N, C-alpha and C positions, 0 to 999 in steps of 0.2 A: 601283298594284296589281301585287305578287307571286302570279305562277300556275305551279305546273308540273303538267306529266299526270305522274299518279303512278295509274298500272293497279294496279301488283303491291302497294301498302301498304296500312294500315289509315287508316282515317279521325284515329282518331288522329294517328297519325307524321305525316299531312299537316298537323295542326291543328301538330305541333311541328313541322316544316318550315318553315314560311310562319314562325311565331314568333320561330324562329333567322334566319332569311333577312332579318326584317324588324328585329331586334334589333342585328344585326352590320354592317349596313349603316350608313356612319356618316350622321347627318342631314344634313350639307352637301354630300354624294355619293349621288346616286342611284344604286342597283341594277337590276336589271334588271326589266322590266313582265313578263316569262315567263320559266320558266325548266322544260324538259324536258331529262327524265335519257336521254341514249341510248345509254349504258353503263354498268352497276354501278363496275365497279371502273376507270372512269379512260381514259383516253385515251391511246395512243403518238403519234397521229398525226391531224390533221384537214384537210378543205380545201372550202373553200365555195365553189361554184358564184359568177362574175363576176355572179348576177343574183340570187343569195344562196337562190336556190328547192332547189339540192341542197347535201347532208351527207355526204361521203365518210368514212370514216374508219377507224381500226385502232384498236381495245382493247387494250386488257392483258392479257384471258385473253379474249374470245370472238372472234378475229379482227376481220374487215372487215366491213364493210358499205354500204349507199347508203341515205339519209334523201329523204323529203322533208321542208321545213324550217317550214311550213304550212299543216295542222298537219305535227306532225314526225310520221313513221311511215315504219317500217321498210320498205322496197321489195326488196331483196337483200340478201343473204348470201353475201358472195365470199372465197374463198379458194385460197391455191391449190394445194394437192393434197385431192384427193376425202379426206372422212374426219378432216382434221384443222384446226386452228386456226391462221392464217398471224399470226405475228409481222410487222406492218405497220409499218415507222418512216418511212415517206416516201409520199404518195396525193396525186393530182392528180387533174382532171377539165375538162370544154371547158362551156357553157351546155347547159344541156338543149335550145336549140331550135340546136343549131350544125349544121352541114350533115352531119358525122360525131359524131355526140352520143358521146363516149370516154369514161373511168376510166380511170387507169393506177396500179397498184398496184406497192409496190415490198416485199421481204423479202430482206434483203443484199443480191446482184449479181442477183438476178430481178427479173422485172418483168412484170406479167400488163395485157392490153392486155384491158378491157372495153366494151361496147354499153351503153349505157345506158336506150337504148329495150327493148330484150331482156334486159337480164343477161347474156347469153352472154358466154363469155370466146371474145375473137377472134382472142389470139396472147396466145407465152410466150416471151420471151427472156430472156437469161442477158449480162451486161453487164461492163466489167471492173475493176469496184470497186463496194464498197459502196454504195448510194444513200444519201446522205442528204437531198435536199431533190428536190421535182417544179415544175412547172409545163406544163400544157397549153394549145397554142393554143386560140384562140377558134373555131376551126373544127373543134377533132377531129384535125387530122393529123397534128401536130409535138407531141414533150414537148422539155423543156430538163429535162436529170437535172445535180443539183449531185451528184459524189463525192467518197469519203471520198480518191484517189489524186490531188488539185490539179489536176481535170480537171472542165466541165461540159461535156456530149455533148448536143447538139443532134439529134435522131435522128425519123427518119421511122417511122411504128407502124405502115404496112404491108407493111413488111421486115424491122423493127430497126435499118437500117442507119444510120450515123453519119453525119452532113449534116456537120456542121462540130463542131469542140474546141478548146473556150474553156481556157486554162489559166491557172491560179494556182499560190502556192508553198506551199500548204497546202490541207487540206480546205476543200470549199467549201460551204460551211454551208446558203445558201439563193441561190435565183435566181427569176427572171421573165421575163416578157416581155409588150410591149404586146400591141392588140387585132390591130392588124394583121398580125404575125407577122414585123413589120419590123426590130426591136431585141430586144436581150436585155440582161439585170442577172444578174451574178454576186455576189456577197457571201462572202469568205473568214476563214479561220482566218490567212493573210500579210496582214491588216491592211487590205487594200483591194475597194473596189466597181466593179466595172470593166464600163460599154458597152460592146455590139459590135452589128454587124451579122451580120444573120439573110441577106444575101444572098454575102456574099462572105466573113465568119468578120473582118472588121479589126474590132480595136479600135477606139474612137471617141473613149471619152474613160474617166477613172478619177479616183476619189475616194479620197484616203489619210487611212484613219484612224489612231487610235493603238490600237487594239488589235483585237480578232478581229469581224469583224461578222456579227453575228447577224441584219438582217432586212431588207432589200431589196424595192423595186419601182419598176415605170413607169406614167406614166400611160396611158390607153388610146392618144394620139396619138404616144406614145414621146417626147416631149418634153422630159419631166420626170419627174426620176428620185430615188428616196431610198435613203436610207441610215443605218444602224444599228449602234453598235459599243458591246461590252460597258463600262460606266463612263463613257461618254461620250456628250456630244452627238448629237443625231440633226440630219438636215441635210435640207434640198431641195435638188437642183442642175440646172443644165443639163444635157440625156441628152447634148447633144454636143461643149459644150466644158467642161464639169465646175466652170462657174462657180456657185458659192454662189448660191440664191435664196434660201433661209432658214433660219434655225437655230429649231429646235425647245426649249429651255430644259424639261426635266424631270428636271433633276438627274442621279443616275445609273442612273435608269429604264431597266432591260433590257426591250428593247421585241424580241417575237415573231413581230410580225405586221403586216403594214402594206396597207392598196390606197388607192388615188387613187379618186375619183367620177369618172364620168363627165364632166363639165364641165374637172376639173383643179382647180376650186376650192376642192375642199377632202380631207383627207387623212385616214382610220380607220387607227389603233395602237390595240395590244395587246400588254400587258405581261406578264413573266413570276407577278407577282404578283395578276394578274386587274384590273388598271385598262385601263378603254376611253377614250381620247381622239378628238375628234373637231376637226382641226385645220383653220387655214387657211392656204390654201395660200401666198397671196403675204404675209402677215406671220411666222407661222410660230405665232402665237398659237392656247392652247387654247379652243374654239369650245363645246363639252358636254365631261364628265369625267365617267363611270360606272366603277360598281365591281362585277365580278361575282358573283354569290353562289355559295352552297356550297350540296349538292344534301341533307341532311340533318343530322341535329342530333350523328351521330357521326362528321363531317368537317369539322369545324372548321378543323383545323390542313391539311386535303388542299392538292393542288397547285391554284392557279388559271391558270395559264398560257394566253394568250389565243392559240390554234394558228391560227386564221383569221378574219376579217369580210368583210362585206359590208353594202352597201346594198339594201333589199326593199323594195319597193314591195307594197304592200295596199288590200284595202277601207276601211283605218282610216288610212291614212297610211302614209307613211314611217317604217322601223323598219330598226335596224342589229342587223343578226345575227353573233351570235360563239358559234365552237366552242372550248371551256373544258375545259384537260386534266384535269377534274376529273371527267369524260364528261357534260355539259350541253352543249346549246344554248341560248343565252339569248338574248332582245331588248330591245333597250332604244331608249326612244323620244326620238325630235327633237324640240325645244321648236321650236317659229316661230322663222324668223327674226330 
């Protein structure tokens, strides 16, 4: 069943939305079990916490905000200057139970650090180039920022100092860290994905693609890497050696987000067109496939890039939550293995 939180529209519009979503989803590809609108004009950025319980977003016209996901409720509004709405093109956050529960938002070269418990700003720093991507460590102490000047910086959020600098030959589009903050992964328009040691800054391995890299991820233990490039297949590889573990055949699907399950057995992928895939890591085969819904009758052709995904455990079993660029938070039901 398709459900949407519609506190601001009429019962007639509610009926029209449900009818459109039902009609627009292919009979052979299921859609969301639940759809919540979190930004009426769409999203520039979005990041789900690793446990799926929190969503940090930068909306197109209404600045930044932090939400709980189940139920979908706005917790805080976050902008970089009082009385203005920030254009946040990169965001990241720790799990809510981190030692230092932390969120980070970026507007051009400026980043703001926020306390997840109180909603208060903790620090404000300037970086040497425009931020393209963010990841925050599982303890909330560190951030990894991918920059437009071909670098990624490993940043101490307490001081703003850069511990390590990871260099590419072009813009760093996408970044990630493992759960123990031992390794980092970066993906660049120089067609390379690289894994780095966060202890000493050394490059550990590299995967060469044939086009600019759009999505990367590390498994929780840092042993497996994922990378995907435009108009090219996606690959799961050994983070220490760079050897291929499995290939994922999705044609020319542009992957925009990825996350490994904690046990490393499965991988979640989200596409630019709104596809959500659950992949078996060992074989690269698709276990389940969903398609994101649209929020209203008048937005049939709106963007549906999947910006972030996570597994969420609830009273009704495990689901997948996805932040979608059309301004929605969507829940997809797992089938029994």
